[in-house]
A tleap script that builds the chain and sets N, CA, C and O, in Angstrom:
source leaprc.protein.ff14SB
mol = sequence {
  NMET LYS GLU THR ILE THR ILE ARG LEU PRO
  ALA ASN LEU GLN LYS GLU LEU ASN ASN VAL
  VAL LYS ALA ASP ARG THR SER ARG SER GLU
  ILE VAL ARG GLU ALA VAL SER ARG TYR LEU
  ALA LEU ARG ARG PHE GLN GLN ILE ARG LYS
  LYS VAL LEU PRO PHE ALA GLU ALA GLN GLY
  LEU LEU THR ASP GLU ASP VAL PHE LYS ALA
  ILE CSER
}
set mol.1.N position { 0.836 -1.181 0.000 }
set mol.1.CA position { 0.000 0.000 0.000 }
set mol.1.C position { 0.881 1.244 0.000 }
set mol.1.O position { 1.779 1.378 0.831 }
set mol.2.N position { 0.624 2.129 -0.914 }
set mol.2.CA position { 1.377 3.370 -0.984 }
set mol.2.C position { 0.519 4.506 -0.459 }
set mol.2.O position { -0.701 4.521 -0.624 }
set mol.3.N position { 1.181 5.445 0.171 }
set mol.3.CA position { 0.507 6.619 0.704 }
set mol.3.C position { 1.151 7.853 0.100 }
set mol.3.O position { 2.367 7.901 -0.086 }
set mol.4.N position { 0.348 8.832 -0.200 }
set mol.4.CA position { 0.856 10.070 -0.771 }
set mol.4.C position { 1.181 11.048 0.344 }
set mol.4.O position { 0.404 11.237 1.280 }
set mol.5.N position { 2.355 11.669 0.222 }
set mol.5.CA position { 2.723 12.736 1.153 }
set mol.5.C position { 3.104 13.958 0.340 }
set mol.5.O position { 3.438 13.855 -0.840 }
set mol.6.N position { 3.052 15.101 0.975 }
set mol.6.CA position { 3.433 16.351 0.324 }
set mol.6.C position { 4.593 16.950 1.101 }
set mol.6.O position { 4.566 17.012 2.330 }
set mol.7.N position { 5.605 17.388 0.376 }
set mol.7.CA position { 6.731 18.061 1.028 }
set mol.7.C position { 6.938 19.414 0.365 }
set mol.7.O position { 6.606 19.608 -0.804 }
set mol.8.N position { 7.481 20.327 1.115 }
set mol.8.CA position { 7.821 21.645 0.585 }
set mol.8.C position { 9.341 21.757 0.543 }
set mol.8.O position { 10.028 21.462 1.521 }
set mol.9.N position { 9.844 22.181 -0.591 }
set mol.9.CA position { 11.281 22.331 -0.777 }
set mol.9.C position { 11.597 23.777 -1.105 }
set mol.9.O position { 10.821 24.441 -1.793 }
set mol.10.N position { 12.733 24.277 -0.617 }
set mol.10.CA position { 13.162 25.596 -1.051 }
set mol.10.C position { 13.422 25.576 -2.562 }
set mol.10.O position { 13.722 24.526 -3.128 }
set mol.11.N position { 13.308 26.717 -3.196 }
set mol.11.CA position { 13.427 26.803 -4.657 }
set mol.11.C position { 14.738 26.213 -5.169 }
set mol.11.O position { 14.740 25.527 -6.191 }
set mol.12.N position { 15.841 26.464 -4.488 }
set mol.12.CA position { 17.130 25.957 -4.961 }
set mol.12.C position { 17.194 24.437 -4.907 }
set mol.12.O position { 17.766 23.807 -5.797 }
set mol.13.N position { 16.606 23.842 -3.863 }
set mol.13.CA position { 16.604 22.392 -3.751 }
set mol.13.C position { 15.668 21.772 -4.790 }
set mol.13.O position { 15.977 20.729 -5.365 }
set mol.14.N position { 14.552 22.401 -5.022 }
set mol.14.CA position { 13.618 21.907 -6.035 }
set mol.14.C position { 14.239 21.968 -7.427 }
set mol.14.O position { 14.055 21.057 -8.233 }
set mol.15.N position { 14.974 23.043 -7.707 }
set mol.15.CA position { 15.630 23.177 -9.007 }
set mol.15.C position { 16.678 22.075 -9.190 }
set mol.15.O position { 16.766 21.459 -10.252 }
set mol.16.N position { 17.466 21.838 -8.148 }
set mol.16.CA position { 18.492 20.791 -8.232 }
set mol.16.C position { 17.851 19.415 -8.398 }
set mol.16.O position { 18.343 18.591 -9.168 }
set mol.17.N position { 16.771 19.167 -7.691 }
set mol.17.CA position { 16.050 17.902 -7.821 }
set mol.17.C position { 15.531 17.724 -9.241 }
set mol.17.O position { 15.663 16.644 -9.818 }
set mol.18.N position { 14.954 18.754 -9.800 }
set mol.18.CA position { 14.450 18.680 -11.173 }
set mol.18.C position { 15.571 18.411 -12.172 }
set mol.18.O position { 15.377 17.682 -13.145 }
set mol.19.N position { 16.732 18.993 -11.935 }
set mol.19.CA position { 17.884 18.741 -12.814 }
set mol.19.C position { 18.309 17.275 -12.763 }
set mol.19.O position { 18.649 16.684 -13.788 }
set mol.20.N position { 18.284 16.696 -11.563 }
set mol.20.CA position { 18.656 15.288 -11.410 }
set mol.20.C position { 17.610 14.392 -12.071 }
set mol.20.O position { 17.952 13.396 -12.709 }
set mol.21.N position { 16.352 14.746 -11.918 }
set mol.21.CA position { 15.273 13.984 -12.550 }
set mol.21.C position { 15.485 13.915 -14.062 }
set mol.21.O position { 15.361 12.852 -14.670 }
set mol.22.N position { 15.804 15.051 -14.651 }
set mol.22.CA position { 16.040 15.083 -16.094 }
set mol.22.C position { 17.280 14.279 -16.476 }
set mol.22.O position { 17.254 13.488 -17.418 }
set mol.23.N position { 18.358 14.491 -15.738 }
set mol.23.CA position { 19.625 13.829 -16.063 }
set mol.23.C position { 19.529 12.313 -15.900 }
set mol.23.O position { 20.081 11.564 -16.705 }
set mol.24.N position { 18.835 11.868 -14.867 }
set mol.24.CA position { 18.747 10.436 -14.577 }
set mol.24.C position { 17.528 9.771 -15.207 }
set mol.24.O position { 17.357 8.555 -15.126 }
set mol.25.N position { 16.694 10.580 -15.828 }
set mol.25.CA position { 15.458 10.068 -16.443 }
set mol.25.C position { 14.655 9.211 -15.462 }
set mol.25.O position { 14.311 8.061 -15.731 }
set mol.26.N position { 14.382 9.816 -14.336 }
set mol.26.CA position { 13.621 9.161 -13.286 }
set mol.26.C position { 12.540 10.122 -12.805 }
set mol.26.O position { 12.293 11.146 -13.443 }
set mol.27.N position { 11.910 9.810 -11.711 }
set mol.27.CA position { 10.864 10.690 -11.188 }
set mol.27.C position { 11.294 11.291 -9.852 }
set mol.27.O position { 12.163 10.762 -9.159 }
set mol.28.N position { 10.668 12.395 -9.517 }
set mol.28.CA position { 10.935 12.996 -8.213 }
set mol.28.C position { 10.543 12.020 -7.110 }
set mol.28.O position { 11.235 11.897 -6.099 }
set mol.29.N position { 9.440 11.339 -7.315 }
set mol.29.CA position { 8.981 10.383 -6.300 }
set mol.29.C position { 10.020 9.295 -6.047 }
set mol.29.O position { 10.279 8.932 -4.899 }
set mol.30.N position { 10.615 8.776 -7.123 }
set mol.30.CA position { 11.614 7.715 -6.973 }
set mol.30.C position { 12.834 8.229 -6.210 }
set mol.30.O position { 13.364 7.535 -5.343 }
set mol.31.N position { 13.269 9.420 -6.525 }
set mol.31.CA position { 14.432 9.987 -5.830 }
set mol.31.C position { 14.116 10.206 -4.361 }
set mol.31.O position { 14.942 9.896 -3.502 }
set mol.32.N position { 12.947 10.731 -4.057 }
set mol.32.CA position { 12.569 10.978 -2.661 }
set mol.32.C position { 12.421 9.654 -1.916 }
set mol.32.O position { 12.860 9.545 -0.771 }
set mol.33.N position { 11.805 8.636 -2.547 }
set mol.33.CA position { 11.690 7.318 -1.909 }
set mol.33.C position { 13.068 6.763 -1.567 }
set mol.33.O position { 13.289 6.268 -0.462 }
set mol.34.N position { 13.992 6.850 -2.523 }
set mol.34.CA position { 15.344 6.340 -2.282 }
set mol.34.C position { 16.041 7.126 -1.172 }
set mol.34.O position { 16.720 6.542 -0.328 }
set mol.35.N position { 15.874 8.440 -1.173 }
set mol.35.CA position { 16.510 9.272 -0.146 }
set mol.35.C position { 15.965 8.944 1.243 }
set mol.35.O position { 16.729 8.850 2.203 }
set mol.36.N position { 14.663 8.772 1.351 }
set mol.36.CA position { 14.055 8.436 2.639 }
set mol.36.C position { 14.503 7.050 3.080 }
set mol.36.O position { 14.814 6.845 4.253 }
set mol.37.N position { 14.538 6.107 2.163 }
set mol.37.CA position { 14.975 4.758 2.479 }
set mol.37.C position { 16.412 4.749 2.989 }
set mol.37.O position { 16.715 4.095 3.987 }
set mol.38.N position { 17.284 5.466 2.314 }
set mol.38.CA position { 18.694 5.534 2.746 }
set mol.38.C position { 18.824 6.210 4.106 }
set mol.38.O position { 19.600 5.768 4.953 }
set mol.39.N position { 18.064 7.279 4.312 }
set mol.39.CA position { 18.099 7.986 5.591 }
set mol.39.C position { 17.678 7.061 6.723 }
set mol.39.O position { 18.327 7.017 7.768 }
set mol.40.N position { 16.597 6.326 6.518 }
set mol.40.CA position { 16.096 5.429 7.561 }
set mol.40.C position { 17.069 4.287 7.836 }
set mol.40.O position { 17.247 3.894 8.989 }
set mol.41.N position { 17.703 3.748 6.790 }
set mol.41.CA position { 18.701 2.693 6.974 }
set mol.41.C position { 19.896 3.219 7.758 }
set mol.41.O position { 20.395 2.543 8.657 }
set mol.42.N position { 20.353 4.409 7.427 }
set mol.42.CA position { 21.477 5.011 8.143 }
set mol.42.C position { 21.116 5.256 9.603 }
set mol.42.O position { 21.930 5.024 10.497 }
set mol.43.N position { 19.901 5.722 9.841 }
set mol.43.CA position { 19.449 5.982 11.204 }
set mol.43.C position { 19.386 4.677 12.011 }
set mol.43.O position { 19.800 4.649 13.170 }
set mol.44.N position { 18.870 3.593 11.404 }
set mol.44.CA position { 18.841 2.299 12.092 }
set mol.44.C position { 20.253 1.836 12.414 }
set mol.44.O position { 20.516 1.349 13.514 }
set mol.45.N position { 21.169 1.989 11.448 }
set mol.45.CA position { 22.565 1.608 11.665 }
set mol.45.C position { 23.166 2.390 12.833 }
set mol.45.O position { 23.833 1.815 13.693 }
set mol.46.N position { 22.927 3.695 12.858 }
set mol.46.CA position { 23.479 4.524 13.927 }
set mol.46.C position { 22.920 4.131 15.286 }
set mol.46.O position { 23.645 4.149 16.281 }
set mol.47.N position { 21.645 3.779 15.342 }
set mol.47.CA position { 21.035 3.358 16.603 }
set mol.47.C position { 21.636 2.037 17.082 }
set mol.47.O position { 21.929 1.880 18.268 }
set mol.48.N position { 21.819 1.097 16.168 }
set mol.48.CA position { 22.422 -0.187 16.532 }
set mol.48.C position { 23.866 0.027 16.981 }
set mol.48.O position { 24.313 -0.542 17.976 }
set mol.49.N position { 24.575 0.847 16.237 }
set mol.49.CA position { 25.976 1.111 16.572 }
set mol.49.C position { 26.095 1.712 17.965 }
set mol.49.O position { 26.993 1.356 18.727 }
set mol.50.N position { 25.193 2.616 18.291 }
set mol.50.CA position { 25.200 3.263 19.606 }
set mol.50.C position { 24.982 2.236 20.722 }
set mol.50.O position { 25.577 2.343 21.795 }
set mol.51.N position { 24.124 1.239 20.465 }
set mol.51.CA position { 23.844 0.206 21.461 }
set mol.51.C position { 25.022 -0.731 21.674 }
set mol.51.O position { 25.294 -1.142 22.802 }
set mol.52.N position { 25.727 -1.073 20.589 }
set mol.52.CA position { 26.813 -2.049 20.717 }
set mol.52.C position { 28.164 -1.413 21.024 }
set mol.52.O position { 29.120 -2.122 21.337 }
set mol.53.N position { 28.257 -0.111 20.940 }
set mol.53.CA position { 29.535 0.566 21.156 }
set mol.53.C position { 30.180 0.224 22.498 }
set mol.53.O position { 31.377 -0.060 22.528 }
set mol.54.N position { 29.441 0.237 23.605 }
set mol.54.CA position { 30.091 -0.113 24.874 }
set mol.54.C position { 30.679 -1.526 24.880 }
set mol.54.O position { 31.740 -1.753 25.462 }
set mol.55.N position { 29.988 -2.484 24.230 }
set mol.55.CA position { 30.493 -3.856 24.173 }
set mol.55.C position { 31.737 -3.941 23.295 }
set mol.55.O position { 32.680 -4.665 23.614 }
set mol.56.N position { 31.738 -3.208 22.201 }
set mol.56.CA position { 32.893 -3.202 21.304 }
set mol.56.C position { 34.104 -2.578 22.000 }
set mol.56.O position { 35.216 -3.098 21.914 }
set mol.57.N position { 33.876 -1.468 22.683 }
set mol.57.CA position { 34.983 -0.808 23.389 }
set mol.57.C position { 35.570 -1.718 24.454 }
set mol.57.O position { 36.781 -1.721 24.673 }
set mol.58.N position { 34.720 -2.489 25.116 }
set mol.58.CA position { 35.191 -3.425 26.135 }
set mol.58.C position { 36.088 -4.498 25.535 }
set mol.58.O position { 36.942 -5.053 26.226 }
set mol.59.N position { 35.900 -4.792 24.253 }
set mol.59.CA position { 36.722 -5.775 23.549 }
set mol.59.C position { 37.930 -5.132 22.868 }
set mol.59.O position { 38.692 -5.807 22.177 }
set mol.60.N position { 38.098 -3.826 23.068 }
set mol.60.CA position { 39.232 -3.129 22.470 }
set mol.60.C position { 38.998 -2.688 21.037 }
set mol.60.O position { 39.944 -2.326 20.337 }
set mol.61.N position { 37.751 -2.716 20.595 }
set mol.61.CA position { 37.411 -2.281 19.238 }
set mol.61.C position { 36.979 -0.814 19.316 }
set mol.61.O position { 35.822 -0.506 19.602 }
set mol.62.N position { 37.926 0.074 19.057 }
set mol.62.CA position { 37.670 1.500 19.243 }
set mol.62.C position { 37.382 2.237 17.946 }
set mol.62.O position { 36.769 3.304 17.964 }
set mol.63.N position { 37.813 1.682 16.823 }
set mol.63.CA position { 37.611 2.346 15.536 }
set mol.63.C position { 37.048 1.347 14.530 }
set mol.63.O position { 37.062 0.138 14.763 }
set mol.64.N position { 36.555 1.864 13.416 }
set mol.64.CA position { 36.084 0.986 12.345 }
set mol.64.C position { 37.224 0.096 11.856 }
set mol.64.O position { 37.014 -1.069 11.518 }
set mol.65.N position { 38.407 0.646 11.824 }
set mol.65.CA position { 39.577 -0.110 11.387 }
set mol.65.C position { 39.822 -1.313 12.313 }
set mol.65.O position { 40.170 -2.398 11.848 }
set mol.66.N position { 39.638 -1.110 13.615 }
set mol.66.CA position { 39.787 -2.221 14.574 }
set mol.66.C position { 38.780 -3.328 14.257 }
set mol.66.O position { 39.111 -4.512 14.316 }
set mol.67.N position { 37.563 -2.937 13.925 }
set mol.67.CA position { 36.515 -3.916 13.608 }
set mol.67.C position { 36.892 -4.678 12.345 }
set mol.67.O position { 36.790 -5.904 12.311 }
set mol.68.N position { 37.324 -3.970 11.310 }
set mol.68.CA position { 37.679 -4.627 10.057 }
set mol.68.C position { 38.839 -5.606 10.265 }
set mol.68.O position { 38.848 -6.694 9.689 }
set mol.69.N position { 39.814 -5.216 11.088 }
set mol.69.CA position { 40.925 -6.113 11.366 }
set mol.69.C position { 40.448 -7.354 12.097 }
set mol.69.O position { 40.929 -8.456 11.831 }
set mol.70.N position { 39.505 -7.188 13.020 }
set mol.70.CA position { 39.017 -8.313 13.813 }
set mol.70.C position { 38.218 -9.307 12.992 }
set mol.70.O position { 38.232 -10.503 13.282 }
set mol.71.N position { 37.525 -8.831 11.976 }
set mol.71.CA position { 36.696 -9.753 11.189 }
set mol.71.C position { 37.376 -10.224 9.910 }
set mol.71.O position { 36.831 -11.070 9.201 }
set mol.72.N position { 38.542 -9.697 9.608 }
set mol.72.CA position { 39.251 -10.107 8.381 }
set mol.72.C position { 40.008 -11.394 8.580 }
set mol.72.O position { 40.656 -11.879 7.653 }
savepdb mol mol.pdb
quit
C-alpha cells in the first residue's frame, strides 16, 4: 500500500532535484523514496551502533579499522 505525502522544498533544492530527474530520467517520487529509504537505513545503523559501542569498546574495538581487522 502506498501513501501520498506532500513536502515543501526551497526553490534551490527543487531546481536541483528537477535537474537530477532530467539527467537520470527518473521521477521525483523515486528519488525521494530512495533518499528516505537511505536515511532510515542510516538511522537504524546509527542506533544499533550506539547500542553495541560499549560492548565493542570493552573488547578493544575503538575504531572501524579495529573492527575490520578483527573480522578479516
